[in-house]
N, C-alpha and C positions, 0 to 999 in steps of 0.2 A: 504494500500500500504506500503510495507516494503522496505526500501532503505539502501544500504551500502554506507557510506560516508568515503572514505579514505582521508588522509590529513586533518582530522577534526581539527587539532591544527593549521593549516596553515592560511595564510591571507584570501584566498578564502573560505576555509572550514568553518571557524568561522562565516563568513557572510552568507554562503549558508544554514547553519543549521537552523536558525530561519525561513528562507523562506520556507524550506521544512516542518518544524513543523506546520507553519501557514497553509500550504496546506493540513494538515491532515496526513502527512506521519509518520510512525514509522521509526525512523532513528537509524541505528547501526553505531556508530562512530568508525572507525578503526584507532588506534593511535599506534605509536611505543613505547611510554612511557606513561603509565597512570598517572605518577607523574606530567605530564604537562597538564593534562586534568582538566579543572575547574569542580567544584562539586556543585556550587550554581546557583540560578536563573534558566535560561532556561535549563542548563545542568542537573538539578534535575528533569526535566519534565519526567513523566512516558513514554512519547513517545520517549525519548532519552535513549539509552543504549550505553555502550562502551566496545570494545573488543581490547585487546592488540595484535597486529600483527606486526612483523618486516618482511616486504616483501623483504628484502635483503637476507633472509634465506628461505629455503623451508617451506611452510606452511602445517601443518598437517590438518587432517579432523577437521572442525569446525561445529559441529551440529547446533549452534546458527545462522549460516548463510545459512542453507539449503533452507529456504523458502523465500529468498529475491526476490523482483521483478525486481530491477535494482541496478546498482552500479556506483558510481562516482569515476573516477580515477583522483585524484588531487595531486598525489605524484610527487615531483619535487626536483631536487638537482642541485645546482650550486656551491657547496662548496669545492669540492676536489681540492687539489693543482695541481695535474696532469691534464692538459687540457683534456686528454682522460678519466680521472678518473670518472667524473660524468656521462659520456656517458655509461660506463660499469655498473655503479651503477643503472642508470635508466633502462637499458636494463634488468638487473637481476631482479629488482623489478617488471617490467612489466610482465616478463615471469612467475614469481611466482604468481602474481595477476591473470593472465589468467588461470593458473592451478587451482587456488582456485575457481574462478568464474565458471569454467567448471563443478565443482562438486555441483553447486547450481541450483536453478530454475530460475535464473536471465534471463530476456528477453532482457536486454539492458545494454551496458556499455556506459557511457557518459564521454568523455575525453576532458579536456581543455588543448590545446597545443598552439603552436606559429605559426604565418603565415610563410609559407615556400615556397613562390613563386619565390624568387630570385634564379638565377642559381648558385651563389656562397654563400653557407650558412656558417654561423659561426659554430664552434663545438657545441655550445649550441643549435642552431636551428636545426642542423642536428640530434642531439640527440633527440629532440622533435619529429622530423619526424620519426625517427627510433622507438620510443615508440609507435607511432600511428600504425606502421606496425606490431609490436609485438602484440599489443592488437587485431588487426584484424586477427591474425593467429589462434585464438581460435574459438570456435563455437558460441559464443554469439555476436549478432550484435552490432557494435560500432557506436555511433554518435559522431563525432569529431567537436569540436568548436575551431577555431584557432584565437587567438587574438594577437594584437601587444602590444602597450603600454596601460596598464590599469591605469586609473586615478581615484583616490579616496583617502580619508584620510587614511594615514597609508600605502599606496602602495609604493613599492620601487621606482617606476618611479616618483610619486608625491613628495615623500620626498627628492629625489635627486634634482629634479628641484627646490623645495622649498629652500633647502640648498644653491644651487648655486645662485639663484636670491636674496635671502634675505641677503646673506653675501658679494656678490661681485658687487659693483657699476659698475666696468669695468671688463669684462671677456675677457681674451686672450685665445681663445678656439680652440680645434682641428677642422680640416676640416670636420670631420664626423657630425658636427652640421648641415651641409647642407643636410644630408641624409633625405629622405622622410619616413614618417610613418603615421599610421592612428589610433590615440588614441581613446580609447573607455572608457566611464564612467563605474565604478564598478557596478553601479546600473543596467546598460544595460547588463553587463556580467551575473549578477545574474538572470536577466529576461530570458536570453537565456538558461542558465543552467537549470532553473526550467521549462521553456517553452517546452523543447524537451523531458522532462521526459515521458517515455512510450507512445510516439507518434510514431506509426508504420511507418508513412510516412517519419520519419527521420532516421529509422534504416538503418545502412550501409552508411549513408551520411557523407560528410565532408564539413564543412561550415566555411569560413573566416568571422569573425565578427569584425567590426570596427565602429567607429563613423562616423558622416556625413562629416568630413573634412579630407583631406590629407594635412599634414603639415610637415615642417622640424623641427628638434629638436630646431633649433634657433628660429623659429616662436613660438614654444611652450614656450620657456623661455621668449620671449618678451611679449607674450600675458599674461603669468602669472604675469609679472611685471606690465602690464597695469591694470589687475584686482586688484593688490595690491596697485596701485597708486605710483609705484616706477619708477624712471628714470634709465634705465640701458643701457650701451653701450657694445655691443658684437662684438669682432673682431676675425674672424677666420683666422688661420694661417696653411699653408700646411706642416710645418716642425715638428709638434708634432707627435712623433711616438706612436704606440699603448701602449708601456710601459710607456712613459711619460704621455699619456692620462689617463692611469690607475692610476698613482700616483696623477695626478691632481684631479680625482674624489675622490680618497681615502683620500687625505689630506683636501679637502674642504667640503666633505659631510660625512654622517654617515655610508657610506657603508664600508664593509670590503675590503681588497685589492683583495682577491680571487674573490669576487663578482664583483668588479670593472673591473677586467681583462675580465671576461665573458661578462659583460655588454658592454664594449667598443668594443669587437669583434662582438657582435650582433648589436650594433648601427651603424656599418659600412655597414650593410646590409639593403637594402630597404625592408620595410614590409608594403605592401599595400594590402588591402583585394580584392580578386576577387569577382565580384558582384554575389549575389544570392538573392532569395526571402524569406529566412527564417524569417527575421524580420517581413515582412508583414504577413506571415502565423501565427506567434505567436502574432502579434499585438503590436510590440515594437515601442515606440517613442524614437528615438535616441537623446541623449543629446549632445550638442556641447561641445567642449573642455572648453570654457569659463564657461558654465553652470556646468560642472563637477568640475572645480576648485572652483567656488563659493560654490557649495554644500559641497565640502571637507572642506572648511574653516568654514562653518556653523557647521559641526560636531566637528571640533577642538575647536571652540569658545564655543560650548555647552558642551564640555568635554564628548562627546559621540562617540569617535572613537572606533569602534567595534573590530578592529584587526589591527595589524601592522606587516609588514614584519620583523621588527627588533626583534620581539618575536620568529621568526623562528631560529632554530639552524644554519641556513645558515649565520646569522649575527654574529655568535660566532667565537672566536679564536679557541675554542675546540668544535668540533662537535661530541658530545657523549651523551650517556644516562645520565639523571640527577640522576637517582636512585642510581648509584654507588657512588655519592657524598653525599647522604642524611645522612649517618652516619658520624658525625664529628669525625675524629681520635683523639686519645689521646697520644699514644706512639710516641716518636720522634718528638713531636710538640712543638712550641713556642706559648705562648698565652699572650693576654692582656685582663684582665677582670675587668669590672667596675660594681659596685652595687650602685645605687643611690636611696635613699628613695623617695617615691612619697607622697608628702604632699597634693597635689591637687586632681583633678579629674582623675581617672584612665583611663576613656574613652578618655579623651583629650590626654593623653600620648600615648594610642594605636593609636589614629588618627594621632598623630605626627609621630609615627613609620611608619604607613601605607602611609604617605605622603613624605617619605624621598627620596632624589635624584630628578632628573629632575629639574623643576622650583624651587621647595622648596630648593633644595640643601642639604647639609650635616650638617647643624646646626652650624658649626663652620669652619672658615678658608676655605671658598669655593674657594678662590683663590689658595690655596695649592692643593685642589682636582683638579682644572682646570689644574694646572701645571703638576700634576701626569697624567692627561688624555692626555696632549700634549706629554709628555715623552713616554707614551704607544703608541700613534700614530706613533711617530718617529721610534720606533723599530718594527712596523708592527702589533701592537695590535688594539683593538677595540676603545680605547679612550672613552671619556665621551659623544660623540655626539648622542648616541642612545637615551639618555634620558629615558622616560618611556611613555607607551601608555596612561595611565589614571592618573589624578592628585591624586586621593585618593583610587583607587581600585588596588589591586595587586592579581595576581593569580600565582600559581606555574607554572614555565616555562617562565614567563615574563622576559624581559630584564629590567635592572635598571642601567642606565649609563654603567659602565664597570663590573657590577655584573649580575648574573643570579639568579632569585628567585627559590630556591629549595623547600621551604615550606612557605606557607602563611596561617597560621592557626589562624584566628582571634578569633575563639571560645576559643582556648587554649592560646591565647595571645603570639604567637611565630612567628617570621619571621626569616628565614634562607637564607642567600645569599652565592653564590659561585663566586669567582673572575674569570673573563674571560680576565683580562688584562694579558700581558706577564710577567711572574714571574719565578724566579729560584726555583719553588716549587708550592704548592697549598695553597689557602687561603679561609677561611670562615669568615663570619661576622654574628653574631646571636644577635637578640634582643628578650628578653622574659620578661614578667611582672609576677612576682611570689610573694608569701607571705611567710614571715619568721617571726615567733613569732607574728603573727597578723598584721605585717606591710607590706604594698605594696612596692615592690622594682622593679626598672628597672635593669635587669641584661644584660649587653652588653659584648659579648665575641668575640674577634678577635683571630682566630686560624690560624697558619701558619705551614705547613709541608714543611720544606726546602728540597731542592734537592742538596745534597752534600755540600761542603764547601762554594760554591758561595751563596747558599740559606741562610746559617747562616750569612755570611758577609752582605748580603742584609738586613736581619732582624735587625741586630745590628746597621747598618748604618742609618736606619730610626727610630730607637728606640726613639731618642729625640723628633722627630715629633709626634710619637705615644703618648708619654706621655701627650703632650698638646692637640693634636687633638682628641684623643679618650676620654680623660677625659672631655674636654669641650663639645664634641658632646653629650655624655651621659647626662651631666648636663643640656644642652640646650633642649634636647628632653623632659626632665621632666618639665622644666620651661616654654617652649614655649606656648604662648597663641595666638590664631588666632584673 
């Protein structure tokens, strides 16, 4: 069985891939940017191949996809500044996908969308409904699975709830916290996605999928607090406008402002699943919300979070291809370069590099990094709250606080980061372990390409901090012992 998996770099795609491989499928992963696709572990399995396709553009003939049996459509965008922008992007991508699949031997398209039963849909949910209609305009039967809130380690919904409850003992919250929804565990979503694969009795069907409980967002927050053993007081007020609600989410949680706006608009809409018997047909045992939260924390505590919404470009300040930033520029740039001799174990230094950011921090003056993150949030940037998905593993495309990983080449001992904070220019931070005259060295290079006079003023204004922070950071990376 040969399956096309679009959105393979996304939160759902990364989790669905091992499920499909375990079921014996040959999976062709369609990604917009190969630079973000991991190359180790499961991703090196002979059953897994990768093809680079940008569905926002017309797709030419792809011979390697001719003989696929089914295709998953997991492409999703909530990142455009214009409220109607992502709707147009999603429609374009869906049309180009339908054109491509129509030229293959695929017998089924499986689409994961959102529950759209409410009479007044948000722009986001209306766009999800429109994508469903576009996919059905082709000749290949579509099986639509429509979910509300997906709960699992690394999911946007879970991480936002986690941020709110962990940080705020008392919440003065908007009225939409009383809106009803039907959360579903990520494990059940994956069971549904795999369970309908090439099942003729689901061809052409549309199924709402939800967990066993209908809850308000307030009840979800409170139950999360109970699981964590926290006492939280939640007060809802009717005077908080959608814009204020968006800022509330943006400043308290790790979400971007653009995503916060779309989430707030969707959270005002009731999303409750219409009953159906698909779960019984497939044999799914639905997890309760409490069970889903507990399982998510098991994954976090075991350091085995498979994917995170934060690694999606949706969480970025700049939503663009990573490849265009891989070549660090030289001309017109300002740099800070440090070379520190490695007198101890080289592998320990590499481990230190690969553990940077997140809980470990930046090896020197973490309070200054925190202040820089707060300043970035204040001007609409991503801030430091995204952290990192895994404590010791880094892949190209991952987020790392307010950086994006461009290259994580452990074999060649090189890590390259690109800044996603708001800057009057562009910034790169590179770590490499090299040998000069038989001596091992850590070479750390910060590169800044200023944009006009403001960019140069910015660089020179922070130069005194760079002198101490970058120097001590490099020294501590070399000397740090776990």
